[in-house]
N, C-alpha and C positions, 0 to 999 in steps of 0.2 A: 725288921720289917719283912714281911713275907709278901713276895710278889707272886702273882698268879701267872702261871704259864699259859700263854695263848695257845690254844689248840687250833691248828689249821683244819678246816673241814676237808674230809677226804674228797679228792677230785678224781673222777674217772671219766675217761672219754669213751663214749659208747660209739663204736664204729659199725655196728650192725646196720643202721640205716644207710651208711655210706656204701657198704658192701652190696646191699640190696639195689641201690641206684646203679652201681657199676655193672652188676649182672643184668639189670634191665636194659641198660644201654648196649651191652654186649649182645644180648638177644635181639634187640631192635636192629642193630647194624648187620647181624648175621642173617636175619630174615629178609631185610630190605636190599641186600646186596644181590646183584644179578651176576651170574656166572656165565661166561661165554665159552662155547665149545670151539676152540681154535686149534689148529694143528701147529701153530708156531711160525707159519710162513705167511708173509704179507701177499695177499692175492688181490688182483683187480678183476673181479668176476664180470663177465659180460652181462648186459642188461637184457631183459625180456618182458613182454607184456603179460605173458601167461606163466606166472610162477606159482608153485604150490609149496606149502609148508610140510616138511618131512619130520618124522619123529627123531629124537636124538639117538635112538638105538640103531639107526641105520649104519651100515658099513660105509665109510667115507674114504675115498682115495683122493689125495690132493696132488695136483700136478702144477709145479711152479713154472715160471716162464723160462727158467734155465734148464728145464727138463728133469728136475729133481722130483722123485716120486716119494710121497710120504703116506704110510698106512699105519694107523693105530699109534701115531706118535713116533714112528721109526722110519728113517730114510732107507729105502730099498731099491735094488736094481729091478728091472722088469721081470726077470726070471724068478727072483725071490718073491716078488709081489704075487706072481701067479701061484706059486707053491703055497704061500701064506694064505691067500684068498681061498684056494682050494680046500685047505684044512678048516678054515673058519666057515665056509659055505656048506660044508658037508654036515655040520651040526645044526644048521638053521632051516626053518620052514620057509621063511621069507628070504628068498635069494636075490634081493635087490641091492645094488651097489650104487652109491652116489659118487659121481666124479666132479670134483671141484677143480677146474682148470683155469689158470690165469688167462685173462683176455689176450695177453701178448704171447701166449704159448703157440708154437707152430702147429699147424694142422696135422702134420705128420706125427708129431709127438702124441697128440691127443688120440689119433687113430691107433697108434701102436699100443697105448695104454688101454684103450677100449677093447682092442683085440685080446690083450692079456686078461682083462676082466672077463670077457666072454668065454675064453678057453679055460678059465678057472672054474666055470660052472655057474656063473651068474645067470639067473633067469630074466632079470630086468636090469636095465642100466639107466640111471637118471643123471642128466647133466645139470649141475647147479648153476643158477644165474641170479643176478641181483634184480629186484623189481625196479623198473624205470622210474617210478614215482618215489622210490626210497632214496636214501643218501648215497 
């Protein structure tokens, strides 16, 4: 007696549509994600009625309540801040610096950093504040 051998149909799993869906999800999440420009310090900015939006290419100096000064992601002492700003401002047409100082920072620390920014050659100085109607 001769038995027929059953032939199994070839089964292939096509993963091309799965890869397409995964890439579409990746693109969706990459496009819909918002990126925040933060210096890594937790600041409680003072509030103001007259706030203006600045462009992200502004030079930003962050002053924490303990007196720590951060510029371009690097913690600096006031003398190094002045030298670093002087070098950066020399190459720029727009010589405006934004100072983000914590609300609990002492007035003396803010004035000292403002003085260093001015002596570095900044033509304009903007104090960052949080809008009173915002969070």
